[in-house]
N, C-alpha and C positions, 0 to 999 in steps of 0.2 A: 503494501500499499504505499504508493506514494506520488506526489506530486509531478508528473513527467510533461505535463501538456502546455506550460508556460515555456516550451524551448530552454528546460534546465533539467540536467540530469542529475540525480542526486548524488550529494557531495562524493560518498563514499562506496556507494553500491559497485558491484561488480556486473560485466558484461551478462555472466549466469546468471546472478539474481535479479537484473532488469529483465530478461528472456522469461524468467519463471513469474514475476509479477505482471507480466504483460499479458501472458498466458492466463493467469488467474482473473484477470481483468474481464477477458474477451469470456470466460466460461462463466464470470458473474453476472445475474440478472440484475443486480443493483446497481453495478457498476458504470451507467451509461455517464457517458461525458454532459457534465453541465456547462452551460454557455457564460462566462465570465461577465461578469457585472463592470458598467464602464468604472466604478471607482478600484475594481479590483485590477484592470489593465493599468490603470495610472498608479496606482499603490504596490502593486506586486513585484516590485522588483526590489534587488540588493541594495538600492540607494534610496529610493524611495519610502519604501518599509517600515526601516528603521525609524525616517524621519516622522512618519505619521504614527509611529508606536509611541513616540518621544510625546509629540503632542497630546496624544491620547492619555499617557500616563499623567501629563503634568496637570490634565483635566480632571483626572479621577484623584490625584492624590494629594494635591494641593491646596484645595478648599478645607478650612477648617484648622490648619497647620498653627494659624495665628490665633484663632478663636475659642478653640476648645481647651478646656481647662484639663488639669492634668487625671486621666482615668486610674481610678483606684481599681486595685491597690498593688498591682505590679510595677506601674509605669514610674510613679513617685518613688517608689524604692529603688528604681536603677537610678532615676535621676538625682536622688540624693545622695547615692552613695558616689556619683560621679560628681558631684558638688563639693563632699567632703574630700575627692583627692584634688582638686582644684584649689580649696582653702587650705590643704595641708600641705599639698606638693609630695604627697605619699602616694604613687603611682602601682604600689606591688598590693599591699593588703587592702581587702574591699572593707569598708563598714557602714553600717548605716545609723547615725549617730555614735553611741557608744557600745553596739551592738557588732561583732563581727557577721559580715552576710558572706557565708561559706557555700553557696549554693550554685554559682555559674562561674566560668573564668572569666578572664578580665578584660578578653578583647571587644565587646560594645562599651566597657567604661573608659577604654583607649580610644576608642572612635568617637565617642560623645565628647569628650576631654577635646580632641583634637578641632571637633566643631564648634566647639564652644570658642577656642583660640583663635580657629582658623576667622571667624566671624568679627573678632576684635574685643572680645567681651572677655569678662570674669566670670567667678562661682555665681554671680547675681545675673546672669545672661537669663533671658526668657524662654519659657519650654521651648518655643521652636527651634531655638539653637540645638538644644539637647534631642529633638527630634529628626535634626537634619540627617543622621546615618541612615534611619527608619526609613524616610524617603526617598535619598539616594539609593539605597539598597534595592528600594523597591522597582523603583525605575531599571537598575541594573539588572534586577531580574526579569523582568519582561523582555530587553533587549537581548539579555544571556538566552532566552526562551527560544527567540527568534532564530541566536546563531547555534542553539542545538537541535532543533528543527530542521535548519538547513542541512544535516549529518542525514537528512532520510527522505525530504522533498525540496522541491522549488519555494523560491521566496514567496509566492502567493500563498501556498499552505501553509507557509511559516509565519506568514503576517498573521494569519488566523488561528494559528497555535499560540503565539505571544499575547494576540488580542484577548483570548479567553483567560491567560492570566492576568492581564491587566484586570479585565472588567471583573474577577471574583471578588465576593463582597468580602471575603479574610483578607486576601491581599491590601483592599482599600484599607480595612480596618487597621492591621498590623503597621501599614505604610504612617498611620499618624500615632503609633506609641512608641515612645522611646525605649525599647527593651530590644530583647535577642532575636528574635524572630523574623524579622525582614531580613536581618544580615544573614543569618544562618540560611534563609530560603536561596538567597543569591549564590551563597559560597556551594551551595549542594547541586544548584543548578549548573552553575560551569564547572564543576567536578564532574557531574554525568555528563556535560558537553563533551569534555575532553574525552572520558570512557565510552561512550558512544562511538566516537570517530575511531576510536582504538580496535573496537569492537569489530566495528564494519569493515576497517581494512584488515583485520587477521594479518598483521605482520608477521616476519619470520627476523623482524630486526626492532631494535629499540626506537622508538618514534619521540625522542628528546624533548620536542616542544610539549606536544600532547601530555607528555608525561609531567615534565615541569609543572604545567598547570593545574593537570589532575591533584597531585602532591601537594601543591601550595594550597590550591582552595580546599581541600581535606584537613589541612593543618589549622586553617581560616576558621571551619566550622568547629574543630576543636576548640581554638580559643575562645569562640563565641558563646558554645553550649554544649562544650564537653563531647558526650559518646553519641548524640545524635544524629552529626553529620556521618562520622564513620559507621553506624548502624543502618541508615539507608542505602548508603554507596556501597558499602561490605556488602548487604545483602542483595543489592543488585547485581553485583560481582557474583556472588555466588549463586545467583539465579540465573544468570547468564551461561554460566560453566554447566549447571545442569540440564538446562534446557536443550544446549546445544551438544552436550557431553564432549566439552573441549576446554582444555584450559590454557594452553599454550599460548593465546591471543594476548594474555594480560602483559605477557613479556614487555609489549610494545610499550608498557607505562614504565619500563626501568626499576621495576619494583626494588632492586635492591639499594640503586641510588637512591631513587625516590623516597625509600623510606628512611633513608639517611637523613635526607633533605628534610623531609618531615619532623623527624626528631629534634635536628638543629632548630627548626623553626618554633616547636611548641615549649620544649625543654627548659630555655632560660627562665620564661616566669615561673613554670612549675616548679623548679628547682628555688626559685626566690621564695615565692609564697611556701615552700615547704619550710623552708629555715625560718622565714617571717613568725609563720604559727606554729612551729613545732611540730608539723604534720597535722594540726590539726583541721586546715580545709579540706585535705581528703577525708578524714573521718566523715567530717559535717556533709560535703556535697556528695559522698558514693555512699557511705555508710546510713546518712538521713535524708537528704534530698532524694536522689535516685532511687536507691532499694525502697524508701517509703513510700514511692508513686508506682513502685511497681507492685508491693503488696498490698498497698490499702490506697484508698482515694485519701489523697491531702486535702486540708481545709473545706472538706464537705465537697469534693469534685469526683468524687467516685461515682462511676455508671457501669450497668451489664457491658456485657459485649455485643455489639452490632451497634451501639449508640454511636460510633464514627460515622458507621455508613450512612443512618438515618440524617445526621447532622450533616454531610456533605451535601444535601438535597436543597441544603438553605445556604451553607458558606462558601459554597463553590460556585453559587447563581452567577450567569445562566448556564454555565457548560452541562449541569444533568440533563436539562432539557433537550439538548441537542444531542449527548451522549444516546438517550434512548432513540432518536432519530437514527442517529449514526450505529446502533447495535448491529441489527443485521449484517451490514457490510464490513463492521470490524470483524463478526465471527466468520465471514466468508473470507478474509484477509488474515485469520489466526496465525497462519506458518509466516507472514512475512515478518522480515526483520523488525520492522519497525513495531510491528504488535508483540513481537518477542521481547523487544527491548522492555516498550510499556508496562508487559506482564512482571518480568523480571522485576521491575522498578517498584511497580505499586502492591503486587500481592504478597510478599513477604514481609513488609514492612507494615502494611494495613494489617495484617493478622498480628504481628507484636503490638501494635498500638490499641488494637482491641483487646486483647489478654491484659495490658498494663489497667490497673485497676483505677489510677487516677486518669480521668479523660477531660481535656480540656479542647476547646473546637481548633486551635492554632495548632495542636499537634500532628493534624495529617497536612498542614499546608504543603511540605516538602512533596508530596504525592499529586499535586494538582498538574503539573506540567505531565505526567505519565497518562494524565486522561485527556490533557489537553491534545496531545501528538497523536493519536489514532483518529480521534474526533474533527480534528482541523483535516487531516489526510481524506477521511470519509466525505465530509461535505465537499471538497473539492471533486470527489468522483459520483457526485450526486445524490448523495444520500438524502432522504426524504422524499425523493420523485416517485419512487413506487415502494414506499413504507406503508402498511398495514395501516386503516384509519384510525384504530384505536391507539395505537403507538403515539399518532400524531395528534390527537387528543390530549394525551398525557404530555407530551412535551409542550403543546400550548397553554396548558393549566400551570405547569413548571414555569414557563416562563411569564406568565400574566400575574399570577397570585401573588408572588411577594412584591409585585411593583405597586399593586391595588393595596396591598395591606399596608405598606408604607404610606401610600396616600392618604389612607382613613387614618393610619396612625397620626400622620403629623396635624393631622387636624383634631382628632378626638383627643389625645393624649395629652397636649396640653391643658385642656378644659379637666380633666383627670386630675393634673397638677394644682389646680388652680389659678393658671395662667392664661394668656391670650394666645391664639396661635401665631406663628411667624407667619405674614403674607406671601412675602417673596417665597419662604420656603416650600409654604402649601402649593403655592400656584406651581412651582416647579415640578414637584412630586406629584401632582395630578398631572403637569404635562409628561410627566416620565412614564406615568401610567397609561397614557392614550398611546404611547409610541410602542411600549409592553405590548397591550392590546393590537397594536398592529403589525408587530413582530408574532405574536402567537395565530394571528389572521393569515399572514404571509407563511408561515411551517404548515399549517394546514391546507393550504393550496398548491403545494409542489417543494422543488429543492428547496433544502432549509437555510443554505447559503445564503440566500437574497434575503432573510430574516435578521441577517447579521448588522447592518448600518442601523436599523431601527434600535435593536437591543444596544446599540452603544449609547446611541441617544437617550435611551431609558438611562442606562449607567450614569452619563453624565449629569443627567438632570438628577437624579438621587443623589450624587456625590455632593454637586453645588448644594442643592436644597437642603440635603439632610446635616451634612458637616459645616455648611457654611452660614446656614440660617437656623434651622428647626432646632439642632441640638445645642448649640450656644443659648437658644432662647428659652430652653427648659429649665429656667432658673433656681428652681426649688431643689434639683438633683445637684446644684454645683455648689454645695454648703462650704466647704474650704474657702474657695476665692470669697464667697460673700463675708465669710469669719473676718478675711485679711481686711477686706475694704472697710468691714465696722469698726475695726481697730483703727486703721487710718483716721476713721473719723472722730476718734474720741478727742477732747483736746490733750494738748501734750505728748498726744502719743504717736504722730504723725511720722517722727523719724524712727525708720527700724532700728537703726544703730543705738538708740536709748532705750529701747522696749526691750522687756524680759515677759515672755509669755510662759504658763503653763497651762495644760488643758488635761480635764479628767472626764472619763466617759467617752470623749470623742477622740479615737486615736489613729484616723485615717493618715497614711503617710503623705496625701496632697496636703495637708496644711501644715506639716514638717516642712516638705520642698518650699511651699510659698512664703510659710511665715520665717524659717529659717533654721540651721541648724540647732539653735542655744534652745529652741523649744522644747518644753520638756514634758514627757507624760506621768503626772503622778497621782496619788491618791486623793480623795477628797482632804484628808486630814494636813497632807502634804502641800496641798494646794491653799489650806488655809496659812498654815505657818509660812509659806512663801509670800502671802501678802503682807502679812503681820511684820516680816522682816525688815529692818531700817537699812536702807543704802546712805550707810553715812560718807563713801567715796563720792558719790554721783547724786547727790538728793533731785536731781532732775530725771534721773530714770524713772521708767514709767514702768508699773506692774500690772500684768492684766491675767487674772486666771479666767480661762472657760471652762465653765462647769455644765455638762448635759444634763437636762432636768432630771434623770434618775439618779444623780448624784447630790443635786441639790440639797437634799434635807440632812446629809451626810455633812456636805461640806458647810453648812450654817450652824449644825450643831459642833462642829469642830471649832469653826470660829468663835461661837461665844464661850467653848471652854477656856481658849486662851485670851478671851476678852476683845476680840476683833470686832469690828463692826464693818461688815463689807457693804458695797453699794452696787447695785447692777445696772451698768450705765447703758448697756447694749442688750438685744436680743438677737439671736438670729435661728429661724425653724426652717426645716425642708425635710427632705427627703435622703434618706442615704441608699444608694443603690447596690450597697453592698449586703443583701439580706432584706431591703425593703422596709427598714424600721425609721419610722417618723423620729425626727431628731428636734429639740428646742434647747439651745446651746444661751447659757446666760454669760455677758462679759463682766466681770467684778474689778472693781478694785478696792482698795482700802478706802474707807469713809474719813472726809477730814474735817473734824469737827467745828464747828461754828459757835461763836458767841455774837450778843447783841451789845452794840455800843449806843451811849447817851442818845444818840439821835434816833435811834431804833432801828437802824439797818442791820443786817448782819453780815459781820468779817470773819473770814476764814483764817485760822491761826496755824 
């Protein structure tokens, strides 16, 4: 299965393979050539396709980078740890306030720190600077998918495969989160692209350039997220060897020299962190974080097997709809090199992800291109032209329903939270739903390839409408930024450098990141003692205790015991999206006693 009708031969397919594939196409009743639409004639080339993919990626990934606050809890944990690296100039040990953060390797923290410095800012840089590695890595992932797909098909089909990666909901989400997964995704795709070329060439000699790229990307994946990259890539290698009953092709990666290069890249930091933590990092990262996720669902994220399979219908949208249409043709071409590589990539890792107890939606994102490759090739072969009617209806529903649901939620959701909908956001999502219905209608009427432009417009409308307008306008869920803004309005407390803050009952990492590293999470008794303390060295210092309503009774009782009279100067309420609990937070200062002068006016002492 490969796109050879645009006068472009597959990059690494031999003549025997091409002959076999042509015979398969003739024998296949579903493989009728499809007439290329005008847009594919224009952009289905090696020069114009990456340009279009870059523009599409920017339209999908940039909206919301500046306006969406930190999303609890993972993102601010990463950004706060990077912030402390910049504050302390310690780029080896990873810490969240006083606690060691021995969960992930250092790669993403280095990338975020570099991004902050390259923007000319310091530790107090805005959130978008910390998010730069994720959005850049997401764009690289799209372009790397195009390069990967070119090993199997012409530029027109590769454009479709990369487009599906760009459109996927999960990729758009991770592009806006300053954490590991977008960067890991890019490393895995680059490594798989090199691996695919080595496997297709089946060389009897070492391919030094591809080997260097393969082992470098593999090392990058380890420095970013430990064993996940080697697991996905390694299982692909094993799967290819098993399916073809041949292992000699792997010497094209120069495995001995490559392994030495890999060790040279990853070992310096691992040795340094071993020395700095006396081996504690590996105990925590492997013994608790990794094995804990395998054995039981961490932080309430456990789920039964097949959960990931069901989730893919949502997070990989719109790809699953086109996969349903393309499945008969993919099955017919199941012995082709493209489908063989995709199966070796997808199936073993998917089984592992399903067996792991902890399940989060982004875990399966590295498998997305494995589905996009055969679907793109099938669309170029006319998938959908002769597909059964009921399958086309299933695909149409999968295309239209998510967009319609988002349009309804953009209007009704804000009312449920007690705020007004965002007019431009609601309109854009409604327009996106119209495009989705048009795409679904096109799928029902013939080759699914012709529905691709409409679904791209849907995704662009959703991206701009939701991330640019609807999400930021949901003010009740953005508790942390509103807390910081409320403290900025307290007289004498606008200057963060003279502000000391403790919080009780509200422990979200986003609040720590936005307010500052010195913010402390304390008990109700310690919060009362904090307000009662005198700041003799700097009497101008502003002390604030943020007390969640569930802890207020204990706080006031503790204050009474030590003779403190606290004063609630502000209140902030909202919805904590982690758990869905309502929160009501009082901002307390130490009450300043007043006296009455002879003229009857109150004076502060």
